[in-house]
C-alpha positions as CSV (number, residue, x, y, z in Angstrom):
1,X,3.6,-32.1,24.5
2,X,0.3,-33.6,24.2
3,X,-3.3,-32.3,23.9
4,X,-6.8,-33.6,24.0
5,X,-10.4,-32.5,23.4
6,X,-13.4,-31.6,25.4
7,X,-16.8,-31.2,24.0
8,X,-18.5,-28.3,25.5
9,X,-21.7,-28.3,23.7
10,X,-22.4,-29.5,19.9
11,X,-19.8,-28.0,17.5
12,X,-17.9,-26.3,20.4
13,X,-14.7,-27.7,21.6
14,X,-11.9,-26.9,24.4
15,X,-8.4,-27.9,23.1
16,X,-6.4,-28.7,26.1
17,X,-2.7,-28.6,25.7
18,X,-0.2,-30.0,28.3
19,X,3.0,-28.0,28.7
20,X,5.8,-27.8,30.9
21,X,7.2,-24.5,32.2
22,X,11.2,-24.5,30.8
23,X,12.3,-23.3,34.1
24,X,10.4,-25.2,37.0
25,X,9.4,-28.2,34.9
26,X,6.1,-28.0,36.3
27,X,3.1,-29.1,34.0
28,X,0.4,-26.4,33.1
29,X,-2.8,-26.8,30.8
30,X,-3.6,-24.0,28.2
31,X,-7.0,-24.0,27.0
32,X,-8.6,-23.0,23.9
33,X,-11.8,-22.4,22.5
34,X,-12.7,-23.6,19.0
35,X,-15.9,-23.8,17.0
36,X,-16.2,-26.6,14.4
37,X,-16.2,-30.3,13.5
38,X,-14.3,-32.8,15.7
39,X,-12.0,-33.4,13.0
40,X,-11.5,-29.7,12.5
41,X,-10.8,-29.5,16.3
42,X,-8.0,-32.3,16.2
43,X,-6.3,-30.5,13.1
44,X,-6.4,-27.2,15.4
45,X,-4.8,-28.9,18.2
46,X,-2.2,-30.4,16.0
47,X,-1.4,-27.0,14.8
48,X,-1.0,-25.4,18.2
49,X,1.2,-28.2,19.4
50,X,3.3,-27.6,16.4
51,X,3.5,-23.9,17.1
52,X,4.5,-24.4,20.6
53,X,7.3,-26.8,19.9
54,X,8.8,-24.5,17.1
55,X,8.6,-21.6,19.5
56,X,6.4,-19.4,17.1
57,X,3.1,-20.0,19.2
58,X,1.4,-16.5,20.3
59,X,-1.0,-16.3,23.1
60,X,-4.2,-14.9,21.5
61,X,-5.8,-13.8,24.3
62,X,-2.9,-11.5,24.9
63,X,-2.1,-10.6,21.4
64,X,-2.6,-6.9,20.7
65,X,-4.0,-5.3,17.5
66,X,-0.6,-3.9,16.9
67,X,1.2,-7.1,16.8
68,X,-1.4,-8.9,14.8
69,X,-1.2,-6.3,12.3
70,X,2.8,-6.8,11.8
71,X,2.0,-10.5,11.3
72,X,-0.6,-9.7,8.7
73,X,1.7,-7.3,7.0
74,X,4.3,-10.1,6.7
75,X,1.5,-12.3,5.5
76,X,0.4,-10.1,2.8
77,X,4.1,-9.7,1.4
78,X,3.7,-11.6,-1.9
79,X,-0.1,-11.8,-1.8
80,X,-0.2,-8.0,-3.6
81,X,2.2,-5.7,-5.4
82,X,5.1,-4.3,-3.7
83,X,3.5,-0.7,-3.8
84,X,0.2,-1.9,-2.3
85,X,2.1,-3.9,0.3
86,X,4.1,-0.7,1.1
87,X,0.8,1.3,1.5
88,X,-0.7,-1.4,3.5
89,X,2.2,-1.2,6.1
90,X,2.6,2.5,6.2
91,X,-1.3,3.0,6.8
92,X,-1.3,0.3,9.5
93,X,1.8,1.5,11.2
94,X,1.4,5.1,11.1
95,X,-2.7,5.4,11.2
96,X,-4.5,2.3,12.8
97,X,-1.7,1.6,15.3
98,X,-1.5,4.8,17.0
99,X,-5.5,4.7,17.5
100,X,-6.0,0.9,18.1
101,X,-2.7,-0.9,18.6
102,X,-2.8,-1.2,22.3
103,X,-6.1,-2.8,22.4
104,X,-6.0,-6.8,23.0
105,X,-7.2,-8.3,19.7
106,X,-9.6,-10.8,21.2
107,X,-11.2,-7.5,23.2
108,X,-11.3,-5.2,20.2
109,X,-15.2,-4.2,19.8
110,X,-17.0,-2.1,17.0
111,X,-17.2,0.8,19.6
112,X,-13.5,1.2,19.4
113,X,-13.3,1.1,16.0
114,X,-16.1,3.8,15.5
115,X,-14.2,6.0,18.1
116,X,-11.0,5.4,16.2
117,X,-12.6,6.7,12.7
118,X,-14.1,9.9,14.7
119,X,-10.6,10.7,16.2
120,X,-9.0,10.3,12.8
121,X,-11.5,12.7,11.1
122,X,-11.0,15.1,13.8
123,X,-7.2,14.8,14.3
124,X,-5.5,11.9,12.5
125,X,-3.1,14.0,10.5
126,X,0.4,13.1,11.3
127,X,1.6,16.6,11.0
128,X,-1.0,17.6,13.9
129,X,-2.9,20.1,11.4
130,X,-6.5,18.6,11.8
131,X,-8.1,15.6,10.7
132,X,-8.0,13.3,7.7
133,X,-10.7,13.4,4.9
134,X,-13.6,11.0,4.9
135,X,-11.7,9.4,1.9
136,X,-8.5,8.5,3.8
137,X,-10.3,7.1,6.7
138,X,-12.7,5.1,4.5
139,X,-9.4,3.4,3.0
140,X,-8.4,2.7,6.5
141,X,-11.5,1.1,6.9
142,X,-10.9,-1.1,4.0
143,X,-7.7,-2.0,5.4
144,X,-8.6,-2.9,8.5
145,X,-11.5,-4.9,7.2
146,X,-9.1,-7.0,5.2
147,X,-6.8,-7.6,8.3
148,X,-9.6,-8.5,10.5
149,X,-11.1,-11.0,7.9
150,X,-7.7,-12.5,8.0
151,X,-7.9,-13.1,11.9
152,X,-11.1,-14.8,11.4
153,X,-9.9,-17.2,8.8
154,X,-6.7,-18.1,11.3
155,X,-9.4,-18.5,13.9
156,X,-8.2,-15.8,16.0
157,X,-11.6,-14.1,16.1
158,X,-14.9,-15.8,15.9
159,X,-16.1,-12.8,13.8
160,X,-14.7,-9.4,12.9
161,X,-15.8,-6.3,14.8
162,X,-15.4,-4.0,11.8
163,X,-18.0,-5.7,9.9
164,X,-20.4,-3.7,12.4
165,X,-18.9,-0.5,11.6
166,X,-20.0,1.6,9.0
167,X,-17.2,4.0,7.5
168,X,-17.7,7.6,7.0
169,X,-19.4,8.9,3.7
170,X,-17.4,9.9,1.1
171,X,-18.9,12.6,-1.4
172,X,-17.8,11.5,-4.8
173,X,-17.0,14.5,-6.9
174,X,-16.9,14.7,-10.6
175,X,-13.1,14.0,-11.6
176,X,-11.5,16.7,-13.7
177,X,-9.9,15.5,-16.7
178,X,-8.4,16.9,-20.0
179,X,-10.0,16.2,-23.3
180,X,-7.8,15.2,-26.4
181,X,-7.2,18.4,-27.8
182,X,-6.0,19.6,-24.2
183,X,-4.0,16.4,-23.7
184,X,-2.3,17.1,-27.1
185,X,-1.7,20.5,-26.2
186,X,-0.1,19.4,-22.7
187,X,2.2,16.8,-24.6
188,X,3.3,19.3,-26.8
189,X,4.0,22.0,-24.3
190,X,6.0,19.5,-22.2
191,X,8.0,18.4,-25.1
192,X,11.1,20.5,-24.0
193,X,10.7,19.7,-20.5
194,X,11.7,16.8,-18.0
195,X,8.0,16.2,-17.8
196,X,7.7,14.9,-21.5
197,X,7.7,11.2,-20.3
198,X,8.0,9.5,-23.8
199,X,11.5,10.5,-24.4
200,X,12.6,10.7,-20.9
201,X,14.6,7.4,-21.0
202,X,17.1,8.9,-23.8
203,X,17.4,12.5,-22.0
204,X,17.9,10.9,-18.6
205,X,20.5,8.5,-20.0
206,X,22.3,11.8,-21.7
207,X,22.0,13.5,-18.4
208,X,23.8,10.7,-16.6
209,X,26.4,10.0,-19.0
210,X,27.4,13.5,-18.6
211,X,28.4,12.9,-15.0
212,X,29.8,9.4,-15.6
213,X,26.7,7.5,-14.6
214,X,25.5,4.5,-17.1
215,X,21.9,3.3,-16.9
216,X,21.3,-0.2,-16.2
217,X,18.5,-2.6,-15.3
218,X,18.1,-0.8,-11.8
219,X,17.9,2.5,-13.0
220,X,14.4,4.2,-12.1
221,X,12.0,5.2,-15.2
222,X,11.9,8.8,-13.7
223,X,14.6,10.0,-11.5
224,X,16.4,13.3,-10.5
225,X,19.2,14.6,-13.0
226,X,21.5,12.3,-11.0
227,X,19.6,9.2,-11.0
228,X,18.4,9.3,-7.8
229,X,14.8,8.7,-6.6
230,X,12.4,11.7,-6.8
231,X,9.8,12.4,-4.3
232,X,6.5,12.3,-5.5
233,X,5.7,15.8,-4.2
234,X,8.6,17.1,-6.2
235,X,7.2,15.8,-9.4
236,X,3.6,17.4,-8.4
237,X,5.2,20.7,-7.7
238,X,6.8,20.9,-11.2
239,X,3.6,20.0,-12.9
240,X,1.9,22.8,-10.8
241,X,4.8,25.1,-11.9
242,X,4.6,24.0,-15.5
243,X,0.7,24.4,-15.9
244,X,0.5,27.8,-13.9
245,X,2.9,29.1,-17.2
246,X,0.1,28.0,-19.7
247,X,-3.6,28.2,-20.3
248,X,-4.6,24.6,-19.4
249,X,-7.3,23.9,-17.1
250,X,-6.1,23.4,-13.4
251,X,-5.8,19.7,-12.6
252,X,-3.9,17.5,-10.6
253,X,-0.8,15.3,-12.1
254,X,-2.8,12.5,-11.2
255,X,-5.7,13.6,-12.8
256,X,-3.7,12.9,-16.0
257,X,-4.1,9.4,-15.4
258,X,-7.7,9.8,-15.0
259,X,-7.7,11.7,-18.4
260,X,-6.1,8.5,-19.9
261,X,-8.4,6.3,-18.5
262,X,-11.3,8.4,-19.9
263,X,-9.8,8.5,-23.5
264,X,-9.6,4.9,-23.2
265,X,-13.1,4.2,-22.4
266,X,-14.4,6.9,-24.7
267,X,-12.6,5.4,-27.6
268,X,-14.3,2.2,-27.1
269,X,-11.4,0.2,-25.6
270,X,-12.8,-2.7,-23.5
271,X,-13.2,-2.0,-20.1
272,X,-11.3,-5.1,-19.1
273,X,-8.1,-3.8,-21.1
274,X,-8.6,-0.5,-19.8
275,X,-8.7,-1.9,-16.2
276,X,-5.4,-3.9,-16.6
277,X,-3.7,-1.0,-17.9
278,X,-4.7,1.1,-14.8
279,X,-3.7,-1.6,-12.8
280,X,-7.1,-2.3,-11.1
281,X,-7.7,-5.6,-9.3
282,X,-11.4,-5.9,-10.8
283,X,-12.6,-4.4,-13.9
284,X,-15.8,-3.2,-11.6
285,X,-13.5,-0.6,-10.0
286,X,-12.8,0.8,-13.4
287,X,-16.3,1.0,-14.3
288,X,-17.1,2.7,-11.0
289,X,-14.4,5.2,-11.2
290,X,-15.3,6.3,-14.6
291,X,-18.8,6.0,-14.7
292,X,-19.4,9.4,-16.4
293,X,-18.0,7.9,-19.5
294,X,-20.7,5.0,-19.7
295,X,-23.7,7.0,-20.9
296,X,-21.9,8.0,-24.0
297,X,-20.6,4.5,-24.6
298,X,-24.2,3.3,-24.0
299,X,-25.6,5.7,-26.8
300,X,-22.8,4.9,-29.2
301,X,-23.4,1.0,-28.5
302,X,-27.1,1.4,-29.3
303,X,-26.3,3.1,-32.4
304,X,-24.0,0.4,-33.6
305,X,-26.5,-2.2,-32.9
306,X,-29.2,-0.3,-34.7
307,X,-27.0,0.2,-37.7
308,X,-25.8,-3.3,-37.8
309,X,-29.6,-4.5,-37.6
310,X,-30.4,-2.0,-40.4
311,X,-27.7,-3.3,-42.8
312,X,-29.0,-7.0,-41.7
313,X,-32.3,-6.1,-42.9
314,X,-31.4,-4.3,-46.0
315,X,-29.4,-7.4,-46.8
316,X,-32.4,-9.6,-46.4
317,X,-34.6,-7.2,-48.1
318,X,-32.2,-7.3,-51.4
319,X,-31.9,-11.1,-51.6
320,X,-35.7,-11.3,-51.4
321,X,-35.7,-9.0,-54.4
322,X,-33.3,-11.0,-56.3
323,X,-35.0,-14.2,-55.6
324,X,-38.2,-12.8,-57.1
325,X,-36.6,-11.7,-60.5
């Protein structure tokens, strides 16, 4: 199998590869467009020949969005955390592919993506009960942007069509959290329930031993009484039922995470440390999500600097007075 280049215009090349059909033995030519230097074009030609010889070559002009996303999902394994990879795969296969998967990747246009977002907002729920929220569609936009950005890096697309599409606007509402007193009350009230996470490992181990199961390194941190995985919605329902029996303000179980983050920042924990505890990829995400805590931190920081300056000035004055004596 051989290939050669033809220059169409400065920086624009045609990669021509000679192949033989296995069944007939007839020679055919496959043409590929490429933008870049001559050296880069030669490398791309060599890569294409290697893929054809190994049987891993995919005709980019025929590849659908669905097949590309499957390749991208496989590529992302190991690039992100297992939970994030699972979320990417679920969102691509169950939300993006039903809307755009049948289109040829190279023919995907911004208008297709805009219409897909409109359809998702109108009737995108998997249970058929209406549309998705703007926040959910916005997350789809982020994932699709990341995937098509990789398609550009792989030279499957000259540019990403999603860059020309604006995601739906998300109205950010202030999150509901517990203050420190309410957090202490919640911990005290959950102490005798399975929601009390700090002692859950010991209680769960005792539960499992009663039915003849011993915990090991593969055991879940939080599980059903028999050690089997628990559905996230079951934990949500358990929290809602517990909270309804108390006088605590009504917040979601996930808002406890927001409460913890708020306590960290309000307690002058460095945002970088808070970001790492929360599992955010960048500290900017933490600062953006919990910006409501920052005004108080700014005022406290100013007061600390003012106090330090005053103490330094007082020490200088005292030294001068001692020197004059």
